[in-house]
Every structure is written in C-alpha cells, then in structure tokens.
C-alpha positions in Angstrom: 0.0 0.0 0.0 2.7 2.4 1.1 4.9 1.6 -1.9 2.0 2.1 -4.4 1.2 5.5 -2.9 4.8 6.5 -3.5 4.5 5.4 -7.1 1.4 7.4 -7.6 3.0 10.5 -6.1 6.1 10.2 -8.2 4.1 9.8 -11.3 1.9 12.9 -10.7 3.8 16.0 -11.6 2.8 19.2 -9.7 1.7 22.1 -11.8 4.5 24.7 -12.5 4.4 27.6 -10.2 3.4 31.0 -11.5 6.2 33.2 -12.8 6.3 35.4 -9.7 6.5 32.4 -7.4 9.3 30.9 -9.5 11.1 34.2 -9.3 10.8 34.3 -5.6 12.3 30.8 -5.3 15.3 31.9 -7.3 15.6 35.0 -5.2 15.6 33.0 -2.0 18.1 30.7 -3.5 20.4 33.7 -4.2 20.0 34.9 -0.6 20.9 31.5 0.7 24.0 31.5 -1.5 24.9 35.0 -0.3 24.9 33.8 3.3 27.2 30.9 2.5 29.5 32.8 0.1 29.4 36.6 0.4 31.5 37.0 -2.8 29.2 34.8 -4.9 26.1 36.4 -3.3 27.4 39.9 -4.2 27.9 38.8 -7.7 24.4 37.4 -8.0 22.9 40.6 -6.5 24.8 42.7 -8.9 23.6 40.6 -11.8 20.1 40.8 -10.4 20.3 44.6 -10.6 21.4 44.4 -14.2 24.8 45.9 -13.6 28.2 45.1 -15.2 29.0 42.0 -13.2 32.2 40.7 -14.8 34.3 43.6 -13.6 32.7 43.5 -10.2 33.4 39.8 -9.8 37.1 40.3 -10.6 37.2 43.1 -8.0 35.5 40.9 -5.4 37.7 37.9 -5.9 41.1 39.5 -6.5 42.6 40.7 -3.3 44.9 43.2 -5.0 41.9 44.7 -6.8 40.2 45.1 -3.4 43.2 47.1 -2.2 42.7 49.4 -5.1 39.0 49.7 -4.6 39.4 50.4 -0.9 42.1 53.0 -1.6 39.9 54.8 -4.1 36.9 54.8 -1.7 39.1 56.4 1.0 38.6 53.5 3.4 42.1 54.1 4.7 44.0 51.5 6.7 43.9 47.7 6.5 46.2 44.9 7.5 47.9 42.6 5.2 48.7 39.4 7.0 50.9 37.4 4.7 53.5 34.8 5.0 56.9 36.3 4.3 58.3 35.3 0.9 61.7 34.5 2.4 61.0 33.1 5.8 59.1 34.3 8.8 55.6 35.4 9.2 53.8 38.5 10.5 51.3 41.2 9.8 52.2 44.4 8.2 50.0 47.5 8.7 49.9 48.9 5.2 48.0 52.1 4.5 46.9 52.9 0.9 45.9 56.4 0.0 44.7 57.8 -3.3 47.1 60.7 -3.9 47.6 63.0 -6.9 46.2 60.6 -9.3 48.2 57.6 -8.0 48.4 55.5 -4.9 50.6 55.8 -1.8 51.7 52.6 0.0 53.3 53.0 3.4 53.5 51.5 6.9 50.6 53.0 8.9 52.2 52.3 12.2 55.4 54.1 11.2 53.6 57.2 9.9 51.3 57.2 13.0 54.3 56.9 15.3 56.0 59.8 13.6 52.9 61.9 13.5 53.5 62.6 9.8 56.6 64.6 10.7 59.9 63.7 12.3 60.2 59.9 12.7 57.9 59.2 9.8 59.3 57.7 6.6 61.3 60.4 4.7 62.1 58.5 1.5 59.6 58.8 -1.3 59.8 56.1 -4.0 58.0 56.8 -7.3 57.0 53.7 -9.3 56.2 54.3 -13.0 54.4 51.8 -15.3 55.3 51.1 -18.9 53.3 50.9 -22.2 49.6 50.2 -21.8 50.3 49.7 -18.1 48.9 51.1 -14.8 49.6 51.5 -11.2 48.6 47.9 -10.6 51.8 46.7 -12.4 53.8 47.7 -9.3 51.4 46.3 -6.7 53.6 43.4 -5.6 56.8 45.4 -5.5 55.2 48.3 -3.6 54.0 45.8 -0.9 57.4 44.2 -0.6 59.2 47.6 -0.3 56.9 48.7 2.5 57.1 45.3 4.2 60.9 45.2 4.1 61.5 48.9 4.8 58.4 49.9 6.8 59.9 52.9 8.6 62.0 54.1 5.7 59.9 54.5 2.6 56.6 55.8 1.2 55.9 54.2 -2.2 53.8 56.1 -4.7 52.5 54.2 -7.7 52.0 56.7 -10.5 48.8 56.4 -12.5 48.9 59.6 -14.6 50.0 57.6 -17.6 47.9 54.5 -17.9 46.4 52.5 -20.7 46.1 54.5 -23.9 47.6 57.6 -22.3 51.0 55.8 -22.9 50.5 56.5 -26.6 50.8 60.3 -26.1 54.6 60.4 -26.3 57.5 60.5 -23.8 57.4 64.2 -23.4 53.7 64.6 -22.6 53.9 61.6 -20.3 57.0 63.1 -18.6 55.2 66.4 -18.0 52.3 64.6 -16.4 54.5 62.6 -14.2 56.4 65.7 -13.1 53.2 67.3 -12.1 52.0 64.2 -10.2 55.3 64.0 -8.3 55.0 67.7 -7.3 51.5 67.0 -6.1 52.6 64.1 -3.9 55.4 66.2 -2.4 53.0 69.0 -1.5 50.8 66.4 0.2 53.7 64.9 2.1 56.0 67.8 3.2 57.9 65.5 5.5 59.8 63.6 2.8 63.4 64.5 2.3 64.7 61.9 -0.3 63.4 60.6 -3.6 64.0 57.6 -5.8 62.4 56.4 -9.1 61.7 52.8 -10.2 60.3 52.5 -13.7 59.4 49.7 -16.0 59.8 49.7 -19.8 58.6 52.9 -21.5 58.2 54.3 -18.0 62.0 54.5 -17.6 62.1 57.0 -20.5 59.2 58.9 -19.0 60.9 59.1 -15.6 64.1 60.3 -17.3 62.1 63.1 -18.9 60.3 64.0 -15.7 63.5 64.3 -13.6 64.9 66.6 -16.3 61.9 68.9 -15.7 62.1 68.5 -11.9 65.9 69.1 -11.6 66.9 72.1 -9.5 70.5 73.4 -9.8 72.4 74.0 -6.6 72.9 77.6 -5.4 76.4 79.1 -5.5 76.7 78.7 -1.8 75.9 75.0 -2.1 78.5 74.6 -4.9 81.1 76.2 -2.8 80.3 73.9 0.1 80.4 70.9 -2.2 83.8 71.9 -3.6 85.2 72.6 -0.1 84.1 69.2 1.1 85.6 67.4 -1.9 88.9 65.5 -1.4 91.7 67.7 -2.7 92.4 65.5 -5.6 88.9 65.9 -7.0 88.4 69.6 -6.5 90.0 70.6 -9.8 87.7 68.3 -11.8 84.7 69.6 -9.9 85.7 73.2 -10.6 86.0 72.3 -14.3 82.5 70.9 -14.2 81.1 74.2 -12.8 83.1 76.5 -15.0 82.5 74.6 -18.2 78.9 73.3 -18.1 78.7 72.7 -21.8 81.7 70.4 -21.9 81.6 66.6 -21.2 81.5 66.3 -17.5 84.0 63.6 -16.3 83.5 64.2 -12.6 80.3 62.2 -12.3 81.3 60.5 -9.1 81.7 63.7 -7.1 79.2 65.3 -4.7 75.6 65.2 -5.8 74.5 68.7 -5.0 71.5 69.0 -7.3 67.9 68.3 -6.2 64.9 66.7 -7.7 61.8 68.7 -6.8 63.6 70.0 -3.7 64.5 66.5 -2.5 67.7 64.6 -2.3 67.9 62.1 -5.2 69.0 58.6 -4.2 68.2 55.7 -6.6 67.2 55.9 -10.3 66.2 52.3 -11.3 64.9 51.2 -14.7 63.6 47.8 -15.5 63.6 46.5 -19.1 63.6 50.1 -20.4 64.5 50.8 -24.1 67.0 53.6 -23.2 68.3 53.5 -26.8 64.9 53.2 -28.4 63.6 50.3 -30.3 65.3 51.1 -33.6 68.3 49.1 -34.6 69.5 45.5 -34.8 67.9 43.2 -32.1 66.4 46.1 -30.1 62.9 44.8 -30.8 63.3 41.1 -30.3 60.0 39.9 -31.7 61.2 41.0 -35.1 63.7 38.1 -34.9 66.6 40.3 -36.0 65.4 40.3 -39.6 66.8 43.4 -41.4 63.7 43.7 -43.6 61.3 43.9 -40.6 63.6 46.1 -38.6 63.6 48.6 -41.5 59.8 48.5 -41.9 58.9 48.7 -38.2 59.7 52.5 -37.8 57.3 53.3 -40.6 54.3 51.7 -38.9 55.0 52.1 -35.2 53.2 55.4 -34.9 50.0 53.8 -36.3 50.0 51.4 -33.4 51.3 53.3 -30.4 51.0 56.9 -31.5 53.7 59.5 -30.7 55.3 57.1 -28.3 56.1 54.9 -31.4 57.8 57.8 -33.1 59.9 58.5 -30.1 60.9 54.9 -29.7 61.9 54.6 -33.3 63.6 58.0 -33.5 61.4 59.2 -36.3 60.1 62.3 -34.5 62.7 64.8 -35.6 60.3 67.5 -36.6 61.4 71.0 -37.7 65.0 69.9 -38.0 65.2 69.0 -34.3 67.0 65.9 -33.2 64.8 63.0 -32.0 63.6 63.3 -28.5 65.6 60.4 -27.1 68.8 61.9 -28.5 67.9 65.2 -26.9 67.5 63.4 -23.6 71.1 62.4 -23.3 72.3 65.9 -22.6 71.1 69.1 -21.0 69.2 71.8 -22.7 68.3 75.3 -21.6 65.2 74.3 -19.7 65.5 70.5 -19.3 68.5 69.2 -17.5 68.3 65.6 -18.4 72.0 64.6 -17.9 72.4 66.8 -14.7 69.3 65.2 -13.3 70.7 61.7 -13.9 74.0 62.7 -12.4 72.3 64.0 -9.3 71.3 60.5 -8.2 73.7 58.6 -6.0 72.8 55.3 -7.9 71.6 54.6 -11.5 70.7 51.0 -12.1 69.5 49.3 -15.3 67.8 45.9 -14.9 67.7 44.0 -18.2 66.4 40.7 -19.5 69.1 38.7 -21.2 66.6 36.7 -23.3 62.9 35.9 -23.8 61.9 39.6 -23.6 60.0 40.0 -26.9 59.5 43.8 -26.4 62.9 45.3 -25.3 66.3 44.0 -26.3 69.2 43.3 -24.0 71.4 46.0 -25.4 69.0 48.9 -25.3 67.8 48.0 -21.8 71.3 47.7 -20.4 72.8 50.6 -22.4 75.5 48.5 -24.0 76.8 48.0 -27.5 76.2 44.5 -28.9 79.8 43.5 -28.5 79.8 44.6 -24.9 77.1 42.2 -23.8 78.5 39.6 -21.4 79.3 36.2 -22.9 77.3 33.2 -21.8 80.3 31.8 -20.1 80.4 34.8 -17.7 76.8 34.4 -16.6 76.5 33.0 -13.1 73.7 32.4 -10.6 73.3 33.5 -7.1 71.3 31.3 -4.8 69.7 34.3 -3.1 68.6 35.7 -6.5 68.4 32.7 -8.9 67.4 34.7 -11.9 70.1 37.4 -11.7 72.9 36.1 -13.8 75.3 39.1 -14.1 76.0 42.3 -12.1 78.3 45.0 -13.5 79.2 47.9 -11.3 81.4 50.7 -12.7 84.0 51.8 -10.1 85.1 55.4 -10.1 88.5 54.5 -11.4 87.2 52.4 -14.3 84.7 55.1 -15.1 87.1 58.0 -15.2 89.5 55.9 -17.4 86.8 55.2 -19.8 85.1 58.6 -20.2 87.8 60.4 -22.3 87.4 57.8 -25.1 83.7 58.6 -25.4 84.3 61.9 -27.2 87.1 61.1 -29.6 85.0 60.3 -32.6 82.5 62.7 -34.2 80.8 60.7 -36.9 78.5 58.4 -35.0 75.1 57.0 -35.6 72.1 57.8 -33.3 72.4 54.8 -31.1 76.1 55.3 -30.6 75.5 58.9 -29.7 72.9 58.0 -27.1 75.2 55.4 -25.5 78.0 57.9 -25.3 75.7 60.5 -23.8 74.1 58.2 -21.2 77.4 56.6 -20.1 78.8 60.0 -19.1 77.5 58.9 -15.7 78.2 55.5 -14.2 75.5 52.8 -14.2 75.0 49.6 -12.4 73.8 46.9 -14.8 71.9 43.9 -13.6 71.2 41.2 -16.1 68.3 38.8 -15.6 67.4 35.5 -17.2 64.3 33.4 -16.9 65.5 30.8 -19.4 64.7 27.9 -17.1 61.4 29.3 -15.8 58.0 28.4 -17.0 57.3 32.1 -17.1 60.1 32.9 -19.5 57.9 33.8 -22.4 56.5 36.7 -20.3 59.9 37.9 -19.2 59.1 41.5 -19.9 56.4 41.4 -17.2 57.9 38.7 -14.9 61.0 40.9 -14.2 58.8 43.2 -12.1 56.1 40.7 -11.0 53.4 42.5 -12.8 50.9 39.9 -11.7 52.0 37.6 -8.9 49.6 34.9 -10.2 51.5 34.6 -13.6 54.8 36.4 -13.0 55.8 35.2 -9.5 59.3 34.0 -10.6 60.5 37.6 -10.7 60.2 38.0 -7.0 63.9 37.6 -6.5 64.5 40.5 -8.8 62.3 42.7 -6.6 64.2 41.5 -3.5 67.5 42.3 -5.2 66.2 45.9 -5.7 65.2 46.2 -2.1 68.4 44.6 -0.7 70.6 47.0 -2.7 68.4 50.0 -2.3 70.3 53.1 -1.0 68.4 54.7 1.8 
C-alpha cells in the first residue's frame, strides 16, 4: 500500500508555479548563496540589478583589486597578514591612499608613530608603469618595499600615464609625471629623499620627468660641495662648474642637485629601451630580420601613436634631433643629464633573453659586442634569476670617459650610448630561461601579476636589498 502510494505521487507532476512564485524561489536561492558565500552572493545581487557584473566579480575575488578599490573609496587602513616570501611570518600594517592621481603605499604604524613629521618615513619612492600599463603593475613590488622597509619609505605608484595615455609620447607623459610628483610632495611635506623605479617605457618617462624637476644648486651649495671634496677631486669639480657645456667627467663627485627639492638617491629602470627600439635586435620579436627592422619604424606610430615615433627615433620635426637623442644631454630648460648625475645610484635591470619587447642591449645601455658572454653568466642562490651584475667603479669610469668623445661621426644609437654613459651605471642582467614564465619575461621581471609572474620575486628582492636609503 505504502509503496504504491509513493509510485502514484512520483508519477503525478505538480503544476508549474506561476512566474512570480518561481522568481521568488530563485531570489531566496540567491539569498541562501549569499549567506554561504558573500562574494558569490554579491555577484548574484549585482547581476540581479542588471549591472556590469564581470568587472565587479574580478574586484570581489582578487585581493589586490580590493586594495585598489578600498584606496579609491578612501577606506584608509587595512592589515595585510601574509607569509613572508623569504621566511618568517607576520602582519604588516599597510596604508593605501589615493594621492595626486596615483596611490601611496606606506606603513601605517610608522607614519602614526612619527605623527606625519619627524620619525615618519622620509624616502619617497616613485614607481612608474610602462606601455599600456597602470599603477597595478607595481602592486607586488610596492607591498614588498613597505614590508621590508616599513619605517623608511613611502611608495607612490603613479597612475597619470595608464592604458592608452601611454601612446601620447614620452614628453607629454613626462610632463604629467612631473606634475604628479610635485602634487605628492606637496601632500607629504615630511619627505626628504626621492627615488624612481620605472618599467619599460616608464623609464624614459621618468628620465624626462627628472629633467623637468631638476633644481640646480645655489652658488653657496656649490662652494660647500667643492670645499668638502677631497683635494684630488676639486680641480675636476671646478672644471664641471666653469664649463657646463663640456663633457663632465666628474660624475662620481658630490651630488648637490635636487629633484623637486628632494635629495635624489636611486634611479632604477627595469627593461627600459634607453636607446629606443630602432636598430638591430632592439625589438626582439622582429627576430633580428633586417627587412622587418627597416619597416617597423614606418608603422610604429600607427599602433602606439607619438610614443612609437619617439621609440623609433622618427620624430625629428622642424629639424630638431629625435627626443631620445635630446634626452642624453642638458638643454636650456630641461637638465636631463644633470638630473641623472644627481642620483647617487643609477641601475639598469635588463632581460638577457625571452623579452620580446625590449632587447638586452637597449635596456642595459650597451653595444652589442659589450654584452657579457654566456660563459660569464652566473647564478646567485639568493637571486636565482640574476645572472650578471656589473658595477662601474670610479677608477674604471674615469679611465673610460675620455674615449667617449674622440669620434664625431657616429650614428644615433652610438651617440645615445656615449651620452648616457657620461654617468656611471650599475647593470643587472636577468634571465628566466629555465622558468615556465620565461615567455612573459618582460612582465615577470617586475612581477606585474603575482599569479602569472611570481618567478620575478627575487629581482624585486634584489632591488630592495641593494636600495640606497
């Protein structure tokens, strides 16, 4: 009897509920899901309201995007509890503020303890994105800098040149960056030092910006600098002051110039095409084929606008030299070389291989025959992807400089190399040849996204460990 009743009930299909009742059931289902999973529930509610849900879902799921959202909404301080990438564990109080179009990362406890004045971090680090990039590109590096140097640095991730704005040209982008930096400094009057870390095209933008922000020392400051020089160096320094238009060989002497009123410390570029993208093997995805390398300059501006003209040195309008060539020396109102010289360190991180966008030579400011041989490349257990470090000592630099001005008939690339190497550089060569992420080396070198570029973390740590404070 009981079994037959079950059969009858199973065979009889209840009538479908009216549309409104069915809708309510789905609605209650959504509410139940939202209680179990807030992120999923939020997504369903957004969808229910007919809003753009795909972007909202990515913001809800991705923790880094939440950071950006919280910063933009002015929510202020939050704690990032994260396992240390190289041992140890702990919580870092990180504060993110939306500032002058970009984002400031700093240790909330350190700033609070210092009251925003004496005792607060005094070193401002400006991070600049590359082509079609954004402030998000430096998210991982900014967090690591604040975690490792919590009471020393305030990191500002620039956002004035993001996405399609990177097509506007190096000069326009540089002017915007200079204005943004001035805005940050006005907002944080307690900072005393400044450093730049820039990726790809951002390195050229940063070089332009510091040329605009450079402040020459007063006569009293020059006299003080000369008086404090070792006696053997005073004559060279005096020559630099008396003959500003000549090649300045005293690049290792006191750094008396300022950048926006601050003491310049580190100028670091990461996979930056300092010599442009024109020339043999400077744009690797062209495979070094002469035919393609000749055609690329003719089409670059159609893809990336004025920035393409600047990168391929085809912008020489009205008889003026290309912008990148102008940027290896001082002009009347833009002190490009003096600004570079003012920094205590200049460092060029470069991908040895697998970077399809920027060649090894242009990013390390070397001629092709100067690139280290494979037999010289070594590995450091602390930084497994750093294969070669070249530091120019004062003695080697001063011996090398006179030979840079002996020849007059040089091509554009050679002239840029000679101009930029009037100041000493540290060169750090990076290789991801044995990494699964090698084909995205251009982004892995800065850990643009930790999910897909995490192997570049040791490069970021190398920057931090060698950072001059």
